C-alpha positions, 0 to 999 in steps of 0.5 A: 637180570637180578641177583639176590645175592647182591643187596641194593644199598640203602642209606638210612635214614636218622633216628627220631630224637624224640618220640614227642608228636611222632605218629608210631606203628606198633605192628602185632605179628599174632603170636601168643601174648603178643597183644599183651606186650604191645599194649606195654609198649603203647602205654610207654610210647604214649607217656613219651609223646607219641601217638600209637597206631596200632596194626596186626598180621592176620598170621605170624607165618606170612608177610603183612598184607601190602595195604597194611605196609602201605598204611604203616608207610603213609601214616606213621613215622616209624613202626615196632613190630615184636612179638611174644611168647 
């Protein structure tokens, strides 16, 4: 039996000290103007040496599809998920 009230304890991985050389995922949740915000983040992260990969959800009302989550986990060192209205 599993209880939803007891969450598994997971150790946090260390944050990168620099973005230089990192593959960084930007996950657009598909809200209005989110792409504009993500464009600006991509520019800023690229200026800091990151290689930016863009992903998007089909709709903001549901989680990202498993294949998108898997691809991000396999290909990227970090992910930024953001929205804008």
